[in-house]
CHARMM-style PDB file with segment names, atoms N, HN, CA, C and O in Angstrom:
ATOM      1  N   MET     1       3.594  -3.073  23.654  1.00  0.00      PROA
ATOM      2  CA  MET     1       3.482  -3.859  22.348  1.00  0.00      PROA
ATOM      3  C   MET     1       2.715  -5.182  22.656  1.00  0.00      PROA
ATOM      4  O   MET     1       2.779  -5.748  23.747  1.00  0.00      PROA
ATOM      5  N   ARG     2       2.066  -5.573  21.710  1.00  0.00      PROA
ATOM      6  HN  ARG     2       2.014  -5.113  20.824  1.00  0.00      PROA
ATOM      7  CA  ARG     2       1.273  -6.797  21.642  1.00  0.00      PROA
ATOM      8  C   ARG     2       2.154  -8.025  21.072  1.00  0.00      PROA
ATOM      9  O   ARG     2       3.174  -7.750  20.441  1.00  0.00      PROA
ATOM     10  N   THR     3       1.832  -9.206  21.253  1.00  0.00      PROA
ATOM     11  HN  THR     3       1.003  -9.429  21.766  1.00  0.00      PROA
ATOM     12  CA  THR     3       2.854 -10.294  20.884  1.00  0.00      PROA
ATOM     13  C   THR     3       1.725 -11.215  20.028  1.00  0.00      PROA
ATOM     14  O   THR     3       0.584 -11.536  20.361  1.00  0.00      PROA
ATOM     15  N   ILE     4       2.437 -11.497  18.867  1.00  0.00      PROA
ATOM     16  HN  ILE     4       3.364 -11.235  18.596  1.00  0.00      PROA
ATOM     17  CA  ILE     4       1.814 -12.610  17.949  1.00  0.00      PROA
ATOM     18  C   ILE     4       2.907 -13.613  17.884  1.00  0.00      PROA
ATOM     19  O   ILE     4       4.076 -13.433  18.224  1.00  0.00      PROA
ATOM     20  N   THR     5       2.258 -14.924  17.300  1.00  0.00      PROA
ATOM     21  HN  THR     5       1.308 -15.070  17.024  1.00  0.00      PROA
ATOM     22  CA  THR     5       3.134 -15.982  17.096  1.00  0.00      PROA
ATOM     23  C   THR     5       3.067 -16.407  15.665  1.00  0.00      PROA
ATOM     24  O   THR     5       2.027 -16.336  15.010  1.00  0.00      PROA
ATOM     25  N   VAL     6       4.227 -16.860  15.186  1.00  0.00      PROA
ATOM     26  HN  VAL     6       5.072 -16.917  15.717  1.00  0.00      PROA
ATOM     27  CA  VAL     6       4.291 -17.395  13.785  1.00  0.00      PROA
ATOM     28  C   VAL     6       4.880 -18.604  13.878  1.00  0.00      PROA
ATOM     29  O   VAL     6       5.897 -18.725  14.562  1.00  0.00      PROA
ATOM     30  N   LYS     7       4.384 -19.568  13.272  1.00  0.00      PROA
ATOM     31  HN  LYS     7       3.559 -19.470  12.716  1.00  0.00      PROA
ATOM     32  CA  LYS     7       5.052 -21.068  13.310  1.00  0.00      PROA
ATOM     33  C   LYS     7       5.762 -21.268  11.891  1.00  0.00      PROA
ATOM     34  O   LYS     7       5.171 -21.080  10.828  1.00  0.00      PROA
ATOM     35  N   VAL     8       6.839 -21.593  11.973  1.00  0.00      PROA
ATOM     36  HN  VAL     8       7.320 -21.746  12.837  1.00  0.00      PROA
ATOM     37  CA  VAL     8       7.752 -22.118  10.742  1.00  0.00      PROA
ATOM     38  C   VAL     8       8.230 -23.582  11.007  1.00  0.00      PROA
ATOM     39  O   VAL     8       8.353 -24.100  12.117  1.00  0.00      PROA
ATOM     40  N   ASP     9       8.453 -24.102   9.913  1.00  0.00      PROA
ATOM     41  HN  ASP     9       8.353 -23.681   9.011  1.00  0.00      PROA
ATOM     42  CA  ASP     9       9.181 -25.572  10.219  1.00  0.00      PROA
ATOM     43  C   ASP     9      10.685 -25.429  10.436  1.00  0.00      PROA
ATOM     44  O   ASP     9      11.310 -24.369  10.403  1.00  0.00      PROA
ATOM     45  N   GLU    10      11.200 -26.708  10.675  1.00  0.00      PROA
ATOM     46  HN  GLU    10      10.692 -27.569  10.702  1.00  0.00      PROA
ATOM     47  CA  GLU    10      12.473 -26.738  11.232  1.00  0.00      PROA
ATOM     48  C   GLU    10      13.558 -26.191  10.298  1.00  0.00      PROA
ATOM     49  O   GLU    10      14.519 -25.539  10.705  1.00  0.00      PROA
ATOM     50  N   GLU    11      13.333 -26.503   9.018  1.00  0.00      PROA
ATOM     51  HN  GLU    11      12.552 -27.033   8.687  1.00  0.00      PROA
ATOM     52  CA  GLU    11      14.293 -26.207   7.890  1.00  0.00      PROA
ATOM     53  C   GLU    11      14.213 -24.586   7.788  1.00  0.00      PROA
ATOM     54  O   GLU    11      15.236 -23.902   7.828  1.00  0.00      PROA
ATOM     55  N   LEU    12      13.171 -24.142   7.680  1.00  0.00      PROA
ATOM     56  HN  LEU    12      12.341 -24.698   7.648  1.00  0.00      PROA
ATOM     57  CA  LEU    12      12.965 -22.522   7.583  1.00  0.00      PROA
ATOM     58  C   LEU    12      13.690 -21.898   8.892  1.00  0.00      PROA
ATOM     59  O   LEU    12      14.515 -20.990   8.790  1.00  0.00      PROA
ATOM     60  N   LYS    13      13.326 -22.442  10.072  1.00  0.00      PROA
ATOM     61  HN  LYS    13      12.656 -23.180  10.155  1.00  0.00      PROA
ATOM     62  CA  LYS    13      13.961 -21.760  11.250  1.00  0.00      PROA
ATOM     63  C   LYS    13      15.537 -21.984  11.281  1.00  0.00      PROA
ATOM     64  O   LYS    13      16.278 -21.169  11.831  1.00  0.00      PROA
ATOM     65  N   ARG    14      15.922 -22.928  10.771  1.00  0.00      PROA
ATOM     66  HN  ARG    14      15.320 -23.590  10.324  1.00  0.00      PROA
ATOM     67  CA  ARG    14      17.538 -23.151  10.787  1.00  0.00      PROA
ATOM     68  C   ARG    14      18.065 -22.119   9.749  1.00  0.00      PROA
ATOM     69  O   ARG    14      19.108 -21.513   9.994  1.00  0.00      PROA
ATOM     70  N   LYS    15      17.419 -21.914   8.668  1.00  0.00      PROA
ATOM     71  HN  LYS    15      16.572 -22.406   8.469  1.00  0.00      PROA
ATOM     72  CA  LYS    15      17.911 -20.978   7.499  1.00  0.00      PROA
ATOM     73  C   LYS    15      17.746 -19.430   8.301  1.00  0.00      PROA
ATOM     74  O   LYS    15      18.622 -18.571   8.201  1.00  0.00      PROA
ATOM     75  N   MET    16      16.667 -19.261   8.987  1.00  0.00      PROA
ATOM     76  HN  MET    16      15.955 -19.959   9.068  1.00  0.00      PROA
ATOM     77  CA  MET    16      16.638 -17.939   9.503  1.00  0.00      PROA
ATOM     78  C   MET    16      17.753 -17.736  10.507  1.00  0.00      PROA
ATOM     79  O   MET    16      18.402 -16.690  10.507  1.00  0.00      PROA
ATOM     80  N   ASP    17      17.991 -18.735  11.375  1.00  0.00      PROA
ATOM     81  HN  ASP    17      17.464 -19.584  11.374  1.00  0.00      PROA
ATOM     82  CA  ASP    17      19.084 -18.569  12.418  1.00  0.00      PROA
ATOM     83  C   ASP    17      20.483 -18.384  11.606  1.00  0.00      PROA
ATOM     84  O   ASP    17      21.436 -17.874  12.194  1.00  0.00      PROA
ATOM     85  N   SER    18      20.580 -18.731  10.479  1.00  0.00      PROA
ATOM     86  HN  SER    18      19.806 -19.145  10.001  1.00  0.00      PROA
ATOM     87  CA  SER    18      21.850 -18.577   9.653  1.00  0.00      PROA
ATOM     88  C   SER    18      22.138 -17.153   9.172  1.00  0.00      PROA
ATOM     89  O   SER    18      23.235 -16.694   8.855  1.00  0.00      PROA
ATOM     90  N   ILE    19      21.003 -16.567   9.175  1.00  0.00      PROA
ATOM     91  HN  ILE    19      20.112 -16.940   9.432  1.00  0.00      PROA
ATOM     92  CA  ILE    19      20.988 -14.957   8.639  1.00  0.00      PROA
ATOM     93  C   ILE    19      20.971 -14.069   9.828  1.00  0.00      PROA
ATOM     94  O   ILE    19      20.164 -14.260  10.738  1.00  0.00      PROA
ATOM     95  N   ASP    20      21.870 -13.066   9.848  1.00  0.00      PROA
ATOM     96  HN  ASP    20      22.526 -12.911   9.109  1.00  0.00      PROA
ATOM     97  CA  ASP    20      21.890 -12.014  10.851  1.00  0.00      PROA
ATOM     98  C   ASP    20      20.920 -10.941  10.732  1.00  0.00      PROA
ATOM     99  O   ASP    20      21.304  -9.775  10.640  1.00  0.00      PROA
ATOM    100  N   ILE    21      19.567 -11.283  10.727  1.00  0.00      PROA
ATOM    101  HN  ILE    21      19.255 -12.230  10.801  1.00  0.00      PROA
ATOM    102  CA  ILE    21      18.628 -10.251  10.679  1.00  0.00      PROA
ATOM    103  C   ILE    21      17.752 -10.278  11.959  1.00  0.00      PROA
ATOM    104  O   ILE    21      17.541 -11.304  12.605  1.00  0.00      PROA
ATOM    105  N   ASN    22      17.265  -9.062  12.261  1.00  0.00      PROA
ATOM    106  HN  ASN    22      17.437  -8.228  11.736  1.00  0.00      PROA
ATOM    107  CA  ASN    22      16.296  -9.005  13.344  1.00  0.00      PROA
ATOM    108  C   ASN    22      14.877  -9.220  12.789  1.00  0.00      PROA
ATOM    109  O   ASN    22      14.153  -8.302  12.401  1.00  0.00      PROA
ATOM    110  N   TRP    23      14.535 -10.598  12.791  1.00  0.00      PROA
ATOM    111  HN  TRP    23      15.122 -11.343  13.105  1.00  0.00      PROA
ATOM    112  CA  TRP    23      13.302 -11.140  12.272  1.00  0.00      PROA
ATOM    113  C   TRP    23      12.109 -10.320  12.708  1.00  0.00      PROA
ATOM    114  O   TRP    23      11.230 -10.056  11.888  1.00  0.00      PROA
ATOM    115  N   SER    24      12.030  -9.866  14.076  1.00  0.00      PROA
ATOM    116  HN  SER    24      12.744 -10.080  14.743  1.00  0.00      PROA
ATOM    117  CA  SER    24      10.798  -9.471  14.590  1.00  0.00      PROA
ATOM    118  C   SER    24      10.636  -7.985  13.968  1.00  0.00      PROA
ATOM    119  O   SER    24       9.512  -7.593  13.653  1.00  0.00      PROA
ATOM    120  N   GLU    25      11.745  -7.186  13.802  1.00  0.00      PROA
ATOM    121  HN  GLU    25      12.658  -7.504  14.059  1.00  0.00      PROA
ATOM    122  CA  GLU    25      11.711  -5.958  13.100  1.00  0.00      PROA
ATOM    123  C   GLU    25      11.248  -6.167  11.598  1.00  0.00      PROA
ATOM    124  O   GLU    25      10.448  -5.387  11.081  1.00  0.00      PROA
ATOM    125  N   TYR    26      11.771  -7.232  10.930  1.00  0.00      PROA
ATOM    126  HN  TYR    26      12.421  -7.866  11.350  1.00  0.00      PROA
ATOM    127  CA  TYR    26      11.641  -7.471   9.570  1.00  0.00      PROA
ATOM    128  C   TYR    26       9.972  -7.649   9.397  1.00  0.00      PROA
ATOM    129  O   TYR    26       9.302  -6.946   8.640  1.00  0.00      PROA
ATOM    130  N   ILE    27       9.494  -8.610  10.154  1.00  0.00      PROA
ATOM    131  HN  ILE    27      10.039  -9.181  10.768  1.00  0.00      PROA
ATOM    132  CA  ILE    27       8.033  -8.811  10.033  1.00  0.00      PROA
ATOM    133  C   ILE    27       7.257  -7.800  10.324  1.00  0.00      PROA
ATOM    134  O   ILE    27       6.231  -7.647   9.662  1.00  0.00      PROA
ATOM    135  N   ARG    28       7.580  -6.911  11.361  1.00  0.00      PROA
ATOM    136  HN  ARG    28       8.414  -7.035  11.899  1.00  0.00      PROA
ATOM    137  CA  ARG    28       6.759  -5.805  11.715  1.00  0.00      PROA
ATOM    138  C   ARG    28       6.663  -4.808  10.487  1.00  0.00      PROA
ATOM    139  O   ARG    28       5.613  -4.254  10.162  1.00  0.00      PROA
ATOM    140  N   GLU    29       7.816  -4.650   9.876  1.00  0.00      PROA
ATOM    141  HN  GLU    29       8.669  -5.099  10.141  1.00  0.00      PROA
ATOM    142  CA  GLU    29       7.893  -3.700   8.695  1.00  0.00      PROA
ATOM    143  C   GLU    29       7.146  -4.325   7.552  1.00  0.00      PROA
ATOM    144  O   GLU    29       6.523  -3.559   6.816  1.00  0.00      PROA
ATOM    145  N   ALA    30       7.122  -5.704   7.286  1.00  0.00      PROA
ATOM    146  HN  ALA    30       7.628  -6.327   7.884  1.00  0.00      PROA
ATOM    147  CA  ALA    30       6.375  -6.306   6.246  1.00  0.00      PROA
ATOM    148  C   ALA    30       4.783  -6.097   6.468  1.00  0.00      PROA
ATOM    149  O   ALA    30       3.990  -5.857   5.558  1.00  0.00      PROA
ATOM    150  N   ILE    31       4.471  -6.224   7.774  1.00  0.00      PROA
ATOM    151  HN  ILE    31       5.115  -6.419   8.514  1.00  0.00      PROA
ATOM    152  CA  ILE    31       3.005  -6.029   8.153  1.00  0.00      PROA
ATOM    153  C   ILE    31       2.797  -4.580   8.014  1.00  0.00      PROA
ATOM    154  O   ILE    31       1.695  -4.309   7.537  1.00  0.00      PROA
ATOM    155  N   ARG    32       3.506  -3.623   8.281  1.00  0.00      PROA
ATOM    156  HN  ARG    32       4.401  -3.843   8.669  1.00  0.00      PROA
ATOM    157  CA  ARG    32       3.159  -2.172   8.198  1.00  0.00      PROA
ATOM    158  C   ARG    32       2.950  -1.928   6.733  1.00  0.00      PROA
ATOM    159  O   ARG    32       1.992  -1.269   6.328  1.00  0.00      PROA
ATOM    160  N   GLN    33       3.903  -2.491   5.890  1.00  0.00      PROA
ATOM    161  HN  GLN    33       4.681  -3.026   6.219  1.00  0.00      PROA
ATOM    162  CA  GLN    33       3.850  -2.160   4.415  1.00  0.00      PROA
ATOM    163  C   GLN    33       2.491  -2.705   3.826  1.00  0.00      PROA
ATOM    164  O   GLN    33       1.780  -2.046   3.066  1.00  0.00      PROA
ATOM    165  N   ARG    34       2.195  -4.053   4.286  1.00  0.00      PROA
ATOM    166  HN  ARG    34       2.772  -4.588   4.903  1.00  0.00      PROA
ATOM    167  CA  ARG    34       0.884  -4.747   3.682  1.00  0.00      PROA
ATOM    168  C   ARG    34      -0.355  -3.812   4.096  1.00  0.00      PROA
ATOM    169  O   ARG    34      -1.265  -3.531   3.315  1.00  0.00      PROA
ATOM    170  N   ILE    35      -0.275  -3.372   5.407  1.00  0.00      PROA
ATOM    171  HN  ILE    35       0.464  -3.600   6.041  1.00  0.00      PROA
ATOM    172  CA  ILE    35      -1.382  -2.661   5.890  1.00  0.00      PROA
ATOM    173  C   ILE    35      -1.577  -1.417   5.092  1.00  0.00      PROA
ATOM    174  O   ILE    35      -2.710  -1.039   4.792  1.00  0.00      PROA
ATOM    175  N   GLU    36      -0.328  -0.669   4.685  1.00  0.00      PROA
ATOM    176  HN  GLU    36       0.592  -0.976   4.928  1.00  0.00      PROA
ATOM    177  CA  GLU    36      -0.579   0.588   4.018  1.00  0.00      PROA
ATOM    178  C   GLU    36      -1.067   0.361   2.426  1.00  0.00      PROA
ATOM    179  O   GLU    36      -1.787   1.139   1.799  1.00  0.00      PROA
ATOM    180  N   MET    37      -0.523  -0.842   1.950  1.00  0.00      PROA
ATOM    181  HN  MET    37       0.061  -1.474   2.459  1.00  0.00      PROA
ATOM    182  CA  MET    37      -0.981  -1.075   0.662  1.00  0.00      PROA
ATOM    183  C   MET    37      -2.571  -1.588   0.562  1.00  0.00      PROA
ATOM    184  O   MET    37      -3.310  -1.349  -0.393  1.00  0.00      PROA
ATOM    185  N   GLU    38      -2.898  -2.271   1.640  1.00  0.00      PROA
ATOM    186  HN  GLU    38      -2.298  -2.465   2.416  1.00  0.00      PROA
ATOM    187  CA  GLU    38      -4.424  -2.405   1.578  1.00  0.00      PROA
ATOM    188  C   GLU    38      -5.303  -1.301   2.017  1.00  0.00      PROA
ATOM    189  O   GLU    38      -6.471  -1.256   1.630  1.00  0.00      PROA
ATOM    190  N   GLU    39      -4.768  -0.347   2.860  1.00  0.00      PROA
ATOM    191  HN  GLU    39      -3.819  -0.383   3.175  1.00  0.00      PROA
ATOM    192  CA  GLU    39      -5.563   0.919   3.061  1.00  0.00      PROA
ATOM    193  C   GLU    39      -5.551   1.703   1.703  1.00  0.00      PROA
ATOM    194  O   GLU    39      -6.568   2.260   1.289  1.00  0.00      PROA
ATOM    195  N   ARG    40      -4.393   1.723   1.047  1.00  0.00      PROA
ATOM    196  HN  ARG    40      -3.567   1.271   1.383  1.00  0.00      PROA
ATOM    197  CA  ARG    40      -4.636   2.435  -0.248  1.00  0.00      PROA
ATOM    198  C   ARG    40      -5.460   1.789  -1.317  1.00  0.00      PROA
ATOM    199  O   ARG    40      -6.076   2.440  -2.161  1.00  0.00      PROA
ATOM    200  N   LYS    41      -5.449   0.635  -1.257  1.00  0.00      PROA
ATOM    201  HN  LYS    41      -4.948   0.106  -0.572  1.00  0.00      PROA
ATOM    202  CA  LYS    41      -6.335  -0.202  -2.229  1.00  0.00      PROA
ATOM    203  C   LYS    41      -7.844  -0.051  -1.787  1.00  0.00      PROA
ATOM    204  O   LYS    41      -8.716   0.057  -2.649  1.00  0.00      PROA
ATOM    205  N   ASN    42      -8.120  -0.044  -0.574  1.00  0.00      PROA
ATOM    206  HN  ASN    42      -7.412  -0.131   0.126  1.00  0.00      PROA
ATOM    207  CA  ASN    42      -9.420   0.243  -0.086  1.00  0.00      PROA
ATOM    208  C   ASN    42      -9.919   1.631  -0.390  1.00  0.00      PROA
ATOM    209  O   ASN    42     -11.081   1.813  -0.753  1.00  0.00      PROA
ATOM    210  N   ALA    43      -8.925   2.754  -0.226  1.00  0.00      PROA
ATOM    211  HN  ALA    43      -7.981   2.606   0.068  1.00  0.00      PROA
ATOM    212  CA  ALA    43      -9.251   3.994  -0.481  1.00  0.00      PROA
ATOM    213  C   ALA    43      -9.576   4.272  -2.000  1.00  0.00      PROA
ATOM    214  O   ALA    43     -10.389   5.113  -2.386  1.00  0.00      PROA
ATOM    215  N   ALA    44      -8.863   3.489  -2.761  1.00  0.00      PROA
ATOM    216  HN  ALA    44      -8.203   2.807  -2.448  1.00  0.00      PROA
ATOM    217  CA  ALA    44      -9.124   3.641  -4.220  1.00  0.00      PROA
ATOM    218  C   ALA    44     -10.393   3.077  -4.698  1.00  0.00      PROA
ATOM    219  O   ALA    44     -11.058   3.616  -5.583  1.00  0.00      PROA
ATOM    220  N   LYS    45     -10.761   1.861  -4.039  1.00  0.00      PROA
ATOM    221  HN  LYS    45     -10.222   1.423  -3.320  1.00  0.00      PROA
ATOM    222  CA  LYS    45     -12.160   1.390  -4.375  1.00  0.00      PROA
ATOM    223  C   LYS    45     -13.076   2.261  -3.946  1.00  0.00      PROA
ATOM    224  O   LYS    45     -13.998   2.500  -4.727  1.00  0.00      PROA
ATOM    225  N   LYS    46     -13.063   2.839  -2.831  1.00  0.00      PROA
ATOM    226  HN  LYS    46     -12.315   2.644  -2.197  1.00  0.00      PROA
ATOM    227  CA  LYS    46     -14.301   3.636  -2.314  1.00  0.00      PROA
ATOM    228  C   LYS    46     -14.246   4.958  -3.247  1.00  0.00      PROA
ATOM    229  O   LYS    46     -15.317   5.519  -3.476  1.00  0.00      PROA
ATOM    230  N   LEU    47     -13.154   5.439  -3.750  1.00  0.00      PROA
ATOM    231  HN  LEU    47     -12.284   4.983  -3.563  1.00  0.00      PROA
ATOM    232  CA  LEU    47     -13.121   6.549  -4.496  1.00  0.00      PROA
ATOM    233  C   LEU    47     -13.725   6.326  -5.796  1.00  0.00      PROA
ATOM    234  O   LEU    47     -14.365   7.242  -6.311  1.00  0.00      PROA
ATOM    235  N   LEU    48     -13.569   5.003  -6.492  1.00  0.00      PROA
ATOM    236  HN  LEU    48     -13.049   4.259  -6.073  1.00  0.00      PROA
ATOM    237  CA  LEU    48     -14.040   4.623  -7.619  1.00  0.00      PROA
ATOM    238  C   LEU    48     -15.482   4.447  -7.387  1.00  0.00      PROA
ATOM    239  O   LEU    48     -16.243   4.927  -8.227  1.00  0.00      PROA
ATOM    240  N   GLU    49     -15.959   3.842  -6.389  1.00  0.00      PROA
ATOM    241  HN  GLU    49     -15.341   3.453  -5.706  1.00  0.00      PROA
ATOM    242  CA  GLU    49     -17.417   3.546  -6.086  1.00  0.00      PROA
ATOM    243  C   GLU    49     -18.119   5.105  -6.142  1.00  0.00      PROA
ATOM    244  O   GLU    49     -19.112   5.382  -6.815  1.00  0.00      PROA
ATOM    245  N   GLU    50     -17.474   5.914  -5.400  1.00  0.00      PROA
ATOM    246  HN  GLU    50     -16.667   5.688  -4.854  1.00  0.00      PROA
ATOM    247  CA  GLU    50     -18.062   7.231  -5.359  1.00  0.00      PROA
ATOM    248  C   GLU    50     -18.248   8.020  -6.718  1.00  0.00      PROA
ATOM    249  O   GLU    50     -19.196   8.751  -7.006  1.00  0.00      PROA
ATOM    250  N   LEU    51     -17.154   7.722  -7.485  1.00  0.00      PROA
ATOM    251  HN  LEU    51     -16.384   7.128  -7.251  1.00  0.00      PROA
ATOM    252  CA  LEU    51     -17.105   8.346  -8.774  1.00  0.00      PROA
ATOM    253  C   LEU    51     -18.290   7.791  -9.654  1.00  0.00      PROA
ATOM    254  O   LEU    51     -18.953   8.513 -10.398  1.00  0.00      PROA
ATOM    255  N   LYS    52     -18.482   6.487  -9.501  1.00  0.00      PROA
ATOM    256  HN  LYS    52     -17.943   5.900  -8.896  1.00  0.00      PROA
ATOM    257  CA  LYS    52     -19.557   5.831 -10.322  1.00  0.00      PROA
ATOM    258  C   LYS    52     -20.792   6.387  -9.851  1.00  0.00      PROA
ATOM    259  O   LYS    52     -21.590   6.552 -10.774  1.00  0.00      PROA
ATOM    260  N   VAL    53     -21.208   6.725  -8.743  1.00  0.00      PROA
ATOM    261  HN  VAL    53     -20.560   6.591  -7.994  1.00  0.00      PROA
ATOM    262  CA  VAL    53     -22.417   7.199  -8.356  1.00  0.00      PROA
ATOM    263  C   VAL    53     -22.610   8.707  -8.476  1.00  0.00      PROA
ATOM    264  O   VAL    53     -23.688   9.245  -8.225  1.00  0.00      PROA
ATOM    265  N   GLY    54     -21.513   9.369  -8.874  1.00  0.00      PROA
ATOM    266  HN  GLY    54     -20.638   8.931  -9.079  1.00  0.00      PROA
ATOM    267  CA  GLY    54     -21.533  10.905  -9.029  1.00  0.00      PROA
ATOM    268  C   GLY    54     -21.312  11.583  -7.827  1.00  0.00      PROA
ATOM    269  O   GLY    54     -21.549  12.787  -7.726  1.00  0.00      PROA
ATOM    270  N   LYS    55     -20.848  10.859  -6.843  1.00  0.00      PROA
ATOM    271  HN  LYS    55     -20.656   9.881  -6.925  1.00  0.00      PROA
ATOM    272  CA  LYS    55     -20.612  11.675  -5.538  1.00  0.00      PROA
ATOM    273  C   LYS    55     -19.467  12.763  -5.657  1.00  0.00      PROA
ATOM    274  O   LYS    55     -19.491  13.800  -4.995  1.00  0.00      PROA
ATOM    275  N   HSD    56     -18.469  12.445  -6.549  1.00  0.00      PROA
ATOM    276  HN  HSD    56     -18.450  11.602  -7.088  1.00  0.00      PROA
ATOM    277  CA  HSD    56     -17.446  13.381  -6.753  1.00  0.00      PROA
ATOM    278  C   HSD    56     -17.598  13.728  -8.299  1.00  0.00      PROA
ATOM    279  O   HSD    56     -18.100  12.998  -9.153  1.00  0.00      PROA
ATOM    280  N   ALA    57     -17.053  15.010  -8.479  1.00  0.00      PROA
ATOM    281  HN  ALA    57     -16.646  15.604  -7.785  1.00  0.00      PROA
ATOM    282  CA  ALA    57     -17.013  15.500  -9.975  1.00  0.00      PROA
ATOM    283  C   ALA    57     -15.813  16.180 -10.196  1.00  0.00      PROA
ATOM    284  O   ALA    57     -15.286  16.857  -9.313  1.00  0.00      PROA
ATOM    285  N   VAL    58     -15.261  16.020 -11.518  1.00  0.00      PROA
ATOM    286  HN  VAL    58     -15.688  15.470 -12.236  1.00  0.00      PROA
ATOM    287  CA  VAL    58     -14.133  16.771 -11.835  1.00  0.00      PROA
ATOM    288  C   VAL    58     -14.564  18.106 -12.385  1.00  0.00      PROA
ATOM    289  O   VAL    58     -15.388  18.224 -13.292  1.00  0.00      PROA
ATOM    290  N   PRO    59     -13.839  19.294 -11.663  1.00  0.00      PROA
ATOM    291  CA  PRO    59     -14.281  20.808 -12.093  1.00  0.00      PROA
ATOM    292  C   PRO    59     -14.172  20.876 -13.746  1.00  0.00      PROA
ATOM    293  O   PRO    59     -13.321  20.301 -14.426  1.00  0.00      PROA
ATOM    294  N   ARG    60     -15.145  21.642 -14.176  1.00  0.00      PROA
ATOM    295  HN  ARG    60     -15.836  22.109 -13.624  1.00  0.00      PROA
ATOM    296  CA  ARG    60     -15.147  21.890 -15.430  1.00  0.00      PROA
ATOM    297  C   ARG    60     -13.797  22.581 -15.987  1.00  0.00      PROA
ATOM    298  O   ARG    60     -13.329  23.588 -15.456  1.00  0.00      PROA
ATOM    299  N   GLY    61     -13.235  21.968 -17.070  1.00  0.00      PROA
ATOM    300  HN  GLY    61     -13.616  21.150 -17.502  1.00  0.00      PROA
ATOM    301  CA  GLY    61     -12.165  22.444 -17.582  1.00  0.00      PROA
ATOM    302  C   GLY    61     -10.683  22.063 -17.028  1.00  0.00      PROA
ATOM    303  O   GLY    61      -9.624  22.475 -17.500  1.00  0.00      PROA
ATOM    304  N   PHE    62     -10.837  21.222 -15.967  1.00  0.00      PROA
ATOM    305  HN  PHE    62     -11.698  20.887 -15.583  1.00  0.00      PROA
ATOM    306  CA  PHE    62      -9.778  20.675 -15.318  1.00  0.00      PROA
ATOM    307  C   PHE    62      -8.795  19.787 -16.079  1.00  0.00      PROA
ATOM    308  O   PHE    62      -7.571  19.899 -16.004  1.00  0.00      PROA
ATOM    309  N   ILE    63      -9.452  18.899 -16.812  1.00  0.00      PROA
ATOM    310  HN  ILE    63     -10.446  18.808 -16.873  1.00  0.00      PROA
ATOM    311  CA  ILE    63      -8.767  18.008 -17.592  1.00  0.00      PROA
ATOM    312  C   ILE    63      -7.919  18.759 -18.750  1.00  0.00      PROA
ATOM    313  O   ILE    63      -6.741  18.508 -19.003  1.00  0.00      PROA
ATOM    314  N   ASN    64      -8.671  19.668 -19.373  1.00  0.00      PROA
ATOM    315  HN  ASN    64      -9.628  19.873 -19.168  1.00  0.00      PROA
ATOM    316  CA  ASN    64      -7.835  20.403 -20.426  1.00  0.00      PROA
ATOM    317  C   ASN    64      -6.763  21.152 -19.856  1.00  0.00      PROA
ATOM    318  O   ASN    64      -5.687  21.184 -20.452  1.00  0.00      PROA
ATOM    319  N   ARG    65      -6.935  21.822 -18.669  1.00  0.00      PROA
ATOM    320  HN  ARG    65      -7.810  21.796 -18.185  1.00  0.00      PROA
ATOM    321  CA  ARG    65      -5.919  22.578 -18.075  1.00  0.00      PROA
ATOM    322  C   ARG    65      -4.713  21.582 -17.802  1.00  0.00      PROA
ATOM    323  O   ARG    65      -3.567  21.945 -18.065  1.00  0.00      PROA
ATOM    324  N   ALA    66      -4.957  20.399 -17.305  1.00  0.00      PROA
ATOM    325  HN  ALA    66      -5.888  20.104 -17.091  1.00  0.00      PROA
ATOM    326  CA  ALA    66      -4.012  19.628 -16.817  1.00  0.00      PROA
ATOM    327  C   ALA    66      -3.159  19.027 -17.933  1.00  0.00      PROA
ATOM    328  O   ALA    66      -1.937  18.920 -17.827  1.00  0.00      PROA
ATOM    329  N   ILE    67      -3.881  18.621 -19.056  1.00  0.00      PROA
ATOM    330  HN  ILE    67      -4.874  18.708 -19.142  1.00  0.00      PROA
ATOM    331  CA  ILE    67      -3.178  18.340 -20.365  1.00  0.00      PROA
ATOM    332  C   ILE    67      -2.295  19.398 -20.920  1.00  0.00      PROA
ATOM    333  O   ILE    67      -1.160  19.129 -21.314  1.00  0.00      PROA
ATOM    334  N   ARG    68      -2.833  20.688 -20.960  1.00  0.00      PROA
ATOM    335  HN  ARG    68      -3.755  20.906 -20.640  1.00  0.00      PROA
ATOM    336  CA  ARG    68      -2.066  21.785 -21.414  1.00  0.00      PROA
ATOM    337  C   ARG    68      -0.719  21.866 -20.571  1.00  0.00      PROA
ATOM    338  O   ARG    68       0.418  21.924 -21.040  1.00  0.00      PROA
ATOM    339  N   GLY    69      -1.071  21.857 -19.268  1.00  0.00      PROA
ATOM    340  HN  GLY    69      -1.994  21.809 -18.887  1.00  0.00      PROA
ATOM    341  CA  GLY    69       0.183  22.081 -18.231  1.00  0.00      PROA
ATOM    342  C   GLY    69       1.241  20.998 -18.466  1.00  0.00      PROA
ATOM    343  O   GLY    69       2.436  21.295 -18.501  1.00  0.00      PROA
ATOM    344  N   MET    70       0.807  19.750 -18.627  1.00  0.00      PROA
ATOM    345  HN  MET    70      -0.163  19.509 -18.598  1.00  0.00      PROA
ATOM    346  CA  MET    70       1.844  18.616 -19.009  1.00  0.00      PROA
ATOM    347  C   MET    70       2.484  18.885 -20.260  1.00  0.00      PROA
ATOM    348  O   MET    70       3.697  18.703 -20.364  1.00  0.00      PROA
ATOM    349  N   ARG    71       1.841  19.274 -21.161  1.00  0.00      PROA
ATOM    350  HN  ARG    71       0.856  19.423 -21.077  1.00  0.00      PROA
ATOM    351  CA  ARG    71       2.449  19.619 -22.397  1.00  0.00      PROA
ATOM    352  C   ARG    71       3.542  20.850 -22.486  1.00  0.00      PROA
ATOM    353  O   ARG    71       4.551  20.849 -23.190  1.00  0.00      PROA
ATOM    354  N   GLU    72       3.153  21.775 -21.708  1.00  0.00      PROA
ATOM    355  HN  GLU    72       2.333  21.775 -21.136  1.00  0.00      PROA
ATOM    356  CA  GLU    72       4.029  22.931 -21.513  1.00  0.00      PROA
ATOM    357  C   GLU    72       5.272  22.552 -20.830  1.00  0.00      PROA
ATOM    358  O   GLU    72       6.305  23.143 -21.145  1.00  0.00      PROA
ATOM    359  N   THR    73       5.294  21.574 -19.871  1.00  0.00      PROA
ATOM    360  HN  THR    73       4.455  21.095 -19.616  1.00  0.00      PROA
ATOM    361  CA  THR    73       6.501  21.270 -19.126  1.00  0.00      PROA
ATOM    362  C   THR    73       7.371  20.371 -19.850  1.00  0.00      PROA
ATOM    363  O   THR    73       8.454  20.149 -19.308  1.00  0.00      PROA
ATOM    364  N   ARG    74       7.125  19.780 -21.004  1.00  0.00      PROA
ATOM    365  HN  ARG    74       6.245  19.961 -21.444  1.00  0.00      PROA
ATOM    366  CA  ARG    74       7.999  18.995 -21.700  1.00  0.00      PROA
ATOM    367  C   ARG    74       9.141  19.682 -22.306  1.00  0.00      PROA
ATOM    368  OT1 ARG    74       9.974  19.044 -22.950  1.00  0.00      PROA
TER     369      ARG     74
END
């Protein structure tokens, strides 16, 4: 594993010490979640751009079938 350093002020460090949490694991998980969110956001942006230029197309009749399917499952 690689090491990163995060600086916090004295008051925050004191509060962190008063709570029984594995801060390294907490920060690793927060970073993982943020990376996943950014990757999904970037994928959505890319898809929207590709839809704008017509790179992807919805198959003919797909929307009507999807709406009918949703109505039938109510």
